[in-house]
Each structure stands twice: as C-alpha cells, then as structure tokens.
C-alpha positions as a Python dict, from the first residue, in 0.01 Angstrom:
ca = {
    (1, 'T'): (0, 0, 0),
    (2, 'V'): (-200, -266, 177),
    (3, 'S'): (-334, -170, 517),
    (4, 'P'): (-238, -407, 798),
    (5, 'P'): (-519, -633, 920),
    (6, 'P'): (-705, -499, 1225),
    (7, 'E'): (-589, -628, 1559),
    (8, 'P'): (-814, -894, 1713),
    (9, 'K'): (-1064, -751, 1960),
    (10, 'D'): (-998, -797, 2327),
    (11, 'P'): (-1289, -1004, 2466),
    (12, 'G'): (-1284, -788, 2780),
    (13, 'D'): (-1282, -462, 2585),
    (14, 'G'): (-1652, -404, 2644),
    (15, 'T'): (-1640, -411, 3022),
    (16, 'F'): (-1692, -107, 3242),
    (17, 'G'): (-1345, -164, 3388),
    (18, 'K'): (-1180, -134, 3049),
    (19, 'A'): (-1397, 167, 2964),
    (20, 'L'): (-1288, 341, 3284),
    (21, 'R'): (-924, 271, 3199),
    (22, 'R'): (-982, 438, 2863),
    (23, 'L'): (-1104, 743, 3053),
    (24, 'Q'): (-780, 750, 3250),
    (25, 'G'): (-575, 730, 2930),
    (26, 'S'): (-765, 993, 2731),
    (27, 'P'): (-801, 1353, 2848),
    (28, 'V'): (-1082, 1402, 2594),
    (29, 'R'): (-1283, 1105, 2719),
    (30, 'A'): (-1219, 1207, 3081),
    (31, 'S'): (-1342, 1558, 2997),
    (32, 'M'): (-1657, 1412, 2843),
    (33, 'A'): (-1730, 1217, 3160),
    (34, 'A'): (-1652, 1511, 3386),
    (35, 'V'): (-1877, 1745, 3187),
    (36, 'Y'): (-2157, 1486, 3198),
    (37, 'I'): (-2140, 1456, 3577),
    (38, 'A'): (-2116, 1833, 3621),
    (39, 'A'): (-2416, 1881, 3393),
    (40, 'L'): (-2626, 1636, 3593),
    (41, 'V'): (-2541, 1815, 3918),
    (42, 'Y'): (-2617, 2153, 3763),
    (43, 'V'): (-2951, 2049, 3610),
    (44, 'V'): (-3072, 1881, 3929),
    (45, 'G'): (-2951, 2137, 4180),
    (46, 'F'): (-2878, 2474, 4023),
    (47, 'A'): (-3051, 2535, 3689),
    (48, 'P'): (-3337, 2788, 3693),
    (49, 'Q'): (-3681, 2641, 3635),
    (50, 'G'): (-3934, 2907, 3530),
    (51, 'S'): (-4307, 2850, 3520),
    (52, 'P'): (-4433, 2544, 3325),
    (53, 'D'): (-4681, 2752, 3125),
    (54, 'D'): (-4418, 3003, 3015),
    (55, 'T'): (-4176, 2719, 2937),
    (56, 'L'): (-4437, 2552, 2717),
    (57, 'K'): (-4493, 2878, 2532),
    (58, 'I'): (-4119, 2916, 2469),
    (59, 'V'): (-4104, 2565, 2323),
    (60, 'T'): (-4417, 2622, 2113),
    (61, 'D'): (-4272, 2942, 1970),
    (62, 'C'): (-3954, 2756, 1877),
    (63, 'L'): (-4158, 2498, 1684),
    (64, 'D'): (-4331, 2769, 1480),
    (65, 'T'): (-4123, 2825, 1166),
    (66, 'A'): (-4312, 3149, 1104),
    (67, 'A'): (-4212, 3292, 1443),
    (68, 'P'): (-3994, 3606, 1443),
    (69, 'P'): (-3622, 3518, 1439),
    (70, 'S'): (-3462, 3492, 1781),
    (71, 'L'): (-3143, 3353, 1931),
    (72, 'F'): (-3315, 3080, 2126),
    (73, 'F'): (-3515, 2969, 1822),
    (74, 'V'): (-3180, 2891, 1657),
    (75, 'V'): (-3035, 2721, 1966),
    (76, 'F'): (-3344, 2508, 2031),
    (77, 'N'): (-3377, 2386, 1673),
    (78, 'A'): (-3003, 2329, 1639),
    (79, 'L'): (-3049, 2066, 1911),
    (80, 'G'): (-3259, 1873, 1660),
    (81, 'V'): (-2982, 1881, 1401),
    (82, 'M'): (-2670, 1810, 1609),
    (83, 'P'): (-2789, 1470, 1741),
    (84, 'A'): (-2855, 1362, 1381),
    (85, 'L'): (-2502, 1467, 1283),
    (86, 'Y'): (-2359, 1278, 1580),
    (87, 'A'): (-2556, 972, 1471),
    (88, 'A'): (-2408, 1003, 1120),
    (89, 'T'): (-2053, 992, 1259),
    (90, 'L'): (-2109, 739, 1540),
    (91, 'L'): (-2331, 473, 1382),
    (92, 'P'): (-2071, 338, 1135),
    (93, 'G'): (-1862, 239, 1439),
    (94, 'A'): (-2150, 125, 1658),
    (95, 'K'): (-2132, -250, 1594),
    (96, 'D'): (-2058, -455, 1908),
    (97, 'Q'): (-2017, -143, 2118),
    (98, 'A'): (-2013, -190, 2495),
    (99, 'P'): (-2061, -126, 2783),
    (100, 'I'): (-2308, 149, 2680),
    (101, 'P'): (-2538, 30, 2398),
    (102, 'P'): (-2548, 233, 2074),
    (103, 'A'): (-2926, 268, 2114),
    (104, 'T'): (-2852, 547, 2362),
    (105, 'I'): (-2755, 765, 2064),
    (106, 'A'): (-3129, 804, 1998),
    (107, 'T'): (-3182, 956, 2343),
    (108, 'S'): (-2980, 1262, 2240),
    (109, 'F'): (-3275, 1382, 2030),
    (110, 'F'): (-3469, 1463, 2347),
    (111, 'A'): (-3200, 1463, 2618),
    (112, 'G'): (-2904, 1609, 2425),
    (113, 'Y'): (-2570, 1549, 2591),
    (114, 'G'): (-2757, 1411, 2891),
    (115, 'G'): (-2844, 1110, 2677),
    (116, 'L'): (-2535, 1092, 2459),
    (117, 'G'): (-2262, 1170, 2714),
    (118, 'P'): (-2212, 820, 2862),
    (119, 'Y'): (-2188, 660, 2518),
    (120, 'L'): (-1942, 923, 2394),
    (121, 'A'): (-1719, 889, 2699),
    (122, 'L'): (-1719, 509, 2735),
    (123, 'R'): (-1746, 371, 2381),
    (124, 'R'): (-1463, 176, 2221),
    (125, 'P'): (-1263, 350, 1947),
    (126, 'Q'): (-1370, 195, 1614),
    (127, 'A'): (-1181, 365, 1332),
    (128, 'D'): (-1142, 50, 1119),
    (129, 'P'): (-1291, 79, 769),
    (130, 'V'): (-1642, -63, 728),
    (131, 'T'): (-1857, -108, 419),
    (132, 'Q'): (-2212, 3, 358),
    (133, 'A'): (-2315, -362, 346),
    (134, 'Q'): (-2207, -396, 711),
    (135, 'L'): (-2425, -108, 831),
    (136, 'G'): (-2762, -145, 999),
    (137, 'F'): (-3077, 34, 882),
    (138, 'W'): (-3023, 359, 1072),
    (139, 'A'): (-2654, 376, 983),
    (140, 'K'): (-2739, 330, 615),
    (141, 'L'): (-2996, 608, 645),
    (142, 'T'): (-2746, 853, 794),
    (143, 'E'): (-2488, 746, 533),
    (144, 'S'): (-2713, 853, 246),
    (145, 'K'): (-2654, 1181, 65),
    (146, 'V'): (-3027, 1257, 86),
    (147, 'F'): (-2998, 1259, 466),
    (148, 'A'): (-2679, 1467, 445),
    (149, 'A'): (-2843, 1720, 214),
    (150, 'A'): (-3140, 1750, 450),
    (151, 'M'): (-2905, 1822, 741),
    (152, 'A'): (-2711, 2077, 537),
    (153, 'F'): (-3035, 2250, 436),
    (154, 'S'): (-3156, 2255, 797),
    (155, 'S'): (-2830, 2403, 922),
    (156, 'L'): (-2834, 2675, 654),
    (157, 'A'): (-3198, 2752, 735),
    (158, 'L'): (-3100, 2809, 1097),
    (159, 'L'): (-2811, 3029, 987),
    (160, 'A'): (-3052, 3231, 773),
    (161, 'K'): (-3285, 3266, 1072),
    (162, 'L'): (-2992, 3390, 1282),
    (163, 'L'): (-2888, 3644, 1017),
    (164, 'A'): (-3249, 3765, 986),
    (165, 'I'): (-3241, 3913, 1338),
    (166, 'E'): (-3260, 4289, 1292),
    (167, 'D'): (-3154, 4416, 1636),
    (168, 'Y'): (-2886, 4194, 1791),
    (169, 'T'): (-2855, 4413, 2100),
    (170, 'A'): (-3223, 4363, 2181),
    (171, 'A'): (-3203, 3995, 2085),
    (172, 'L'): (-2912, 3939, 2325),
    (173, 'A'): (-3094, 4121, 2604),
    (174, 'T'): (-3403, 3905, 2554),
    (175, 'Y'): (-3191, 3592, 2539),
    (176, 'K'): (-3014, 3681, 2864),
    (177, 'E'): (-3347, 3732, 3041),
    (178, 'L'): (-3471, 3394, 2924),
    (179, 'F'): (-3137, 3231, 3008),
    (180, 'D'): (-3147, 3360, 3365),
    (181, 'E'): (-3508, 3259, 3427),
    (182, 'F'): (-3586, 2941, 3233),
    (183, 'G'): (-3416, 2603, 3258),
    (184, 'I'): (-3514, 2510, 2904),
    (185, 'V'): (-3311, 2805, 2772),
    (186, 'N'): (-3027, 2773, 3020),
    (187, 'V'): (-2972, 2400, 2983),
    (188, 'S'): (-3030, 2394, 2607),
    (189, 'S'): (-2764, 2662, 2560),
    (190, 'F'): (-2505, 2464, 2754),
    (191, 'D'): (-2615, 2150, 2571),
    (192, 'L'): (-2548, 2297, 2228),
    (193, 'L'): (-2214, 2434, 2345),
    (194, 'V'): (-2098, 2096, 2475),
    (195, 'L'): (-2219, 1904, 2169),
    (196, 'S'): (-2038, 2150, 1945),
    (197, 'L'): (-1713, 2133, 2145),
    (198, 'F'): (-1695, 1752, 2151),
    (199, 'F'): (-1797, 1688, 1789),
    (200, 'F'): (-1432, 1677, 1681),
    (201, 'E'): (-1374, 1341, 1852),
    (202, 'P'): (-1630, 1125, 1667),
    (203, 'A'): (-1567, 1330, 1349),
    (204, 'R'): (-1195, 1250, 1365),
    (205, 'E'): (-1270, 880, 1407),
    (206, 'D'): (-1517, 890, 1117),
    (207, 'M'): (-1257, 1063, 903),
    (208, 'S'): (-1013, 781, 979),
    (209, 'R'): (-1243, 513, 841),
    (210, 'R'): (-1286, 721, 523),
    (211, 'G'): (-920, 802, 456),
    (212, 'W'): (-948, 1165, 566),
    (213, 'W'): (-733, 1124, 880),
    (214, 'A'): (-399, 968, 961),
    (215, 'L'): (-372, 597, 1034),
    (216, 'P'): (-316, 496, 1399),
    (217, 'G'): (38, 580, 1503),
    (218, 'E'): (84, 842, 1228),
    (219, 'R'): (72, 1218, 1260),
    (220, 'P'): (-207, 1394, 1070),
    (221, 'S'): (-103, 1616, 784),
    (222, 'A'): (-163, 1990, 783),
    (223, 'L'): (-447, 1934, 535),
    (224, 'Q'): (-613, 1673, 758),
    (225, 'L'): (-578, 1888, 1068),
    (226, 'G'): (-705, 2198, 888),
    (227, 'R'): (-1004, 2005, 756),
    (228, 'L'): (-1100, 1890, 1106),
    (229, 'I'): (-1064, 2243, 1242),
    (230, 'A'): (-1278, 2381, 959),
    (231, 'V'): (-1550, 2123, 1027),
    (232, 'C'): (-1568, 2212, 1396),
    (233, 'A'): (-1510, 2588, 1374),
    (234, 'V'): (-1870, 2679, 1286),
    (235, 'P'): (-2125, 2501, 1509),
    (236, 'V'): (-2396, 2301, 1331),
    (237, 'V'): (-2311, 2431, 981),
    (238, 'G'): (-1957, 2288, 986),
    (239, 'P'): (-2059, 1939, 1103),
    (240, 'A'): (-2345, 1937, 851),
    (241, 'A'): (-2105, 2032, 571),
    (242, 'Y'): (-1876, 1747, 677),
    (243, 'V'): (-2155, 1488, 666),
    (244, 'L'): (-2253, 1615, 320),
    (245, 'L'): (-1902, 1625, 172),
    (246, 'R'): (-1732, 1325, 337),
    (247, 'P'): (-1636, 1032, 112),
    (248, 'Q'): (-1897, 756, 118),
    (249, 'L'): (-1805, 416, 256),
    (250, 'L'): (-1740, 141, 3),
    (251, 'K'): (-2055, -54, -82),
    (252, 'E'): (-1894, -396, -15),
}
C-alpha cells in the first residue's frame, strides 16, 4: 500500500501559542512540562548542596573506571549515555523544529532533563519518514551502527559494574547517605529517573518513522506495544538495545 502524502505544515505550528496548545491536548507533554517546572523549583530551593570539595571528589570518583563499583557510579555515568540515546531518537525529527531549537538537545549532556525538558515538552510531533540523505551531521552520526554499538557496550558496562557490587545492603546505605547530603547525587538520581520514564515518547515517534509503530489514527498491535514496553522496561540498557536493533532509515 502507498502511504498518504504528509499533510502540509501549518506555518504557525512553531509558535509558543501552538506549542502550549499541544501541552493542553497531551497529558504526556503536560507531564513533561510540569516535571520540568517542579524540578527547577526543587533544585533552586530544596535540593541538598553538600560541600564543594566533597562534591568534586564524588564526581572524580565517578570518572575513574577503576573505582570500586557503587550505585552512584552507575547513575552518574548513565547520565552520559541517556542523552546520547535521546539524541539518536530525536535528531531524525529535528528539522525545522520550533519554538525550542534542536540545539538544546546538546545541553542534556551536562544539564540532563534541565536542558532537554523544554524541547521534549514543546517540540512538534515529526513521525513522517525521513531518509539518511536528509539528516544533518549529528543525526547521521547517531544513526550509524558504530554509534549504536558504542552505546550498547557502554550500557552493558554499566550493568556489569552494577552487578559487581558485592554487598547491596551496604551499597544502598552509602547511596542513601550521599543522596541525603549531596545535590549532585540527589538531583542526578531524579534526573535519570525522569529521563528513563519519558523515553517512551520520542522512542514511539522514532518507531513510527521506521515502520515499528502504528500509523497515525491506527491502534498499535500487541507486538508493537510489547516492543515499546520492552525497550523502556530496563533503564539505559533497553533504550540502547533499541538504538542498536532499530531498522535503519532509507539512504535516499
């Protein structure tokens, strides 16, 4: 069957007014915006701080691959993988996005959901098929199987680090102490949780442009729904597996 031609774009579709109306019509997008605002309030007014020197040591330990396995090591480094997986699902639909520019996707590598939230909540749905020839440099990079394999390897390395913890009771106790005292641990933990919970939305759109999700107006099949659930059920590893196994876009 021949797919119907895409509907012409509304010239006012990139305005903040139209974006806010999309929030009103989508509980998921409204939740994204609400979580973003709540996170800003929490970080500014309520998150614990901890001493700068101790915070720097925590970060330094997380950058040391030879450091003993710990829960926060996994959380902290997962926040380097999840933004890359978001980029892989968002960049194919980033052309002509407004009112928030797609360049804000890059801010998620250092600001997490604090950088990505506005783009996720306000972007236009773009599930129409695209070709690799239409992609920009960064989208082509994240489309490559070399990139996908690197993300899958990174996610499995973090899983191995998590499984290497010998005493989970002690690890949880240490994590709770750090969580209660240091903003870097507290905020990073919430950040990873939120990024993991909302990944289904851009993943579902990316599946649509690759034939792995129902066309607009159609109900997804049990296979399509089960595949999306499987992708999102295991944080970091599931999204990385999706990016590795998804069908590639047509070259032209």
